[in-house]
C-alpha positions in Angstrom: 82.5 109.1 94.1 82.5 111.7 96.7 84.1 110.9 100.2 82.8 112.5 103.5 85.4 113.0 106.1 84.8 113.4 110.0 86.6 113.1 113.3 86.0 109.8 115.5 84.9 107.3 117.1 82.0 107.2 115.4 79.3 104.8 117.8 76.2 103.1 116.1 73.6 101.7 118.6 70.2 103.5 120.4 71.2 103.5 123.7 73.8 105.1 124.9 74.1 104.2 129.0 72.4 101.4 130.9 69.9 102.2 132.9 68.0 99.3 133.9 68.2 95.5 132.7 65.5 95.2 129.4 67.6 94.9 126.5 66.2 97.0 123.8 64.9 99.2 126.2 67.2 100.4 128.8 70.8 98.3 128.4 73.0 100.2 126.7 73.5 98.9 123.1 76.0 101.2 120.9 79.4 99.9 119.4 82.2 101.4 117.8 82.4 101.3 114.1 85.1 98.9 112.6 87.5 100.8 110.1 89.9 99.7 107.8 92.9 101.2 106.2 94.7 99.8 104.1 97.5 100.2 100.6 97.7 97.9 97.3 102.4 97.5 97.5 104.2 96.4 94.1 106.5 94.5 95.5 109.5 94.7 92.5 113.6 95.7 92.9 115.1 97.1 95.8 114.4 96.3 99.1 111.8 99.4 100.0 109.3 100.3 103.1 106.4 101.5 102.7 103.9 103.8 104.8 100.5 101.3 105.3 97.9 103.4 107.9 98.3 105.6 110.7 95.7 104.3 113.0 94.3 106.9 115.9 95.9 107.4 119.4 93.6 104.8 121.6 92.6 102.6 119.0 92.1 98.6 119.1 93.3 97.0 115.9 91.2 93.8 115.0 93.4 92.5 112.1 96.0 92.6 110.1 96.3 90.7 106.7 99.3 90.7 103.9 97.4 89.2 100.9 99.8 88.0 98.4 98.1 89.0 95.3 100.9 88.6 92.6 104.2 86.5 93.0 107.7 87.5 93.2 109.9 86.1 91.1 112.7 88.0 92.9 115.5 84.9 91.9 116.1 83.7 95.3 113.7 84.6 98.9 110.9 87.8 98.8 108.9 88.6 101.7 106.5 91.2 103.0 106.0 92.3 106.7 104.0 94.7 108.7 105.2 96.7 111.6 106.2 100.0 112.7 108.7 102.4 112.3 110.7 100.7 115.1 109.6 97.6 114.5 109.3 95.7 111.6 107.4 93.1 112.2 105.4 94.0 114.9 102.1 93.3 113.3 103.2 90.3 110.7 105.8 88.1 110.2 107.4 88.2 107.2 105.1 86.5 104.6 106.7 84.7 101.5 106.1 86.7 98.1 106.6 83.8 96.3 103.1 81.9 96.6 99.8 83.7 96.8 98.1 83.6 100.2 97.2 85.6 103.0 99.5 86.1 106.4 97.7 87.7 109.1 98.4 89.0 112.7 100.8 86.9 114.9 100.0 85.8 118.7 103.3 88.3 119.5 101.3 91.4 118.2 98.1 91.3 120.4 99.2 93.4 122.9 100.1 96.3 120.6 97.3 95.5 119.0 95.1 96.1 121.9 95.4 99.4 122.5 97.8 101.6 120.3 98.4 103.9 122.8 98.1 107.5 123.7 99.2 108.7 120.1 98.7 107.4 116.7 100.9 104.9 115.3 102.4 104.7 111.6 102.0 101.2 110.3 104.8 100.1 107.3 105.6 97.4 105.2 108.7 96.3 104.8 109.6 94.7 101.2 112.8 92.6 101.3 114.0 90.9 98.1 117.0 88.9 98.5 118.4 90.1 95.1 116.7 92.4 94.3 115.5 91.6 90.5 112.1 90.7 90.3 109.9 92.3 88.0 106.5 90.9 89.5 104.9 91.0 92.4 102.0 92.3 94.4 100.4 92.2 98.0 97.1 94.2 99.5 97.5 95.1 102.6 94.8 95.9 105.6 94.4 97.4 108.9 91.2 97.0 110.4 90.2 99.0 113.6 88.1 100.7 116.3 88.6 104.0 117.1 89.4 105.3 121.0 87.3 102.0 121.7 87.8 102.9 125.4 88.3 99.2 126.4 86.7 97.7 129.5 88.5 95.6 130.9 86.5 94.4 134.0 84.8 91.1 133.5 82.3 89.3 136.1 81.8 85.6 136.1 78.3 84.2 137.1 
């Protein structure tokens, strides 16, 4: 199947600016399209890092998931975390690879997730096998985000 690549951000909706107060006629209804980058990772052998995604500048990360799809048979502990090149657990704590399951972003990650900043960021996965002797194990990692979301943080409560 062919793929189409284009720059963004991509907006959907028919009314770009609010010029009145009638919903469906003149009140802004555009929103950013959600993007996802991810990777299937074999988690066997020795400790290793792998690139998961590159998130564009000014994007808002909505979710980070690590799905353990095949358990590790490393003799002792085996974990997988998602972070940045400078902080291996910036998005998720170390997920236990000895059991099937899903680990999602930590509360501590919310500050970085709200706006990744003025430059693209590289998201990395970090596999740690205590003994490095495992020959089974797999994770699927996904990062869902809104590209260049231009967040407005002003709220009025009536």
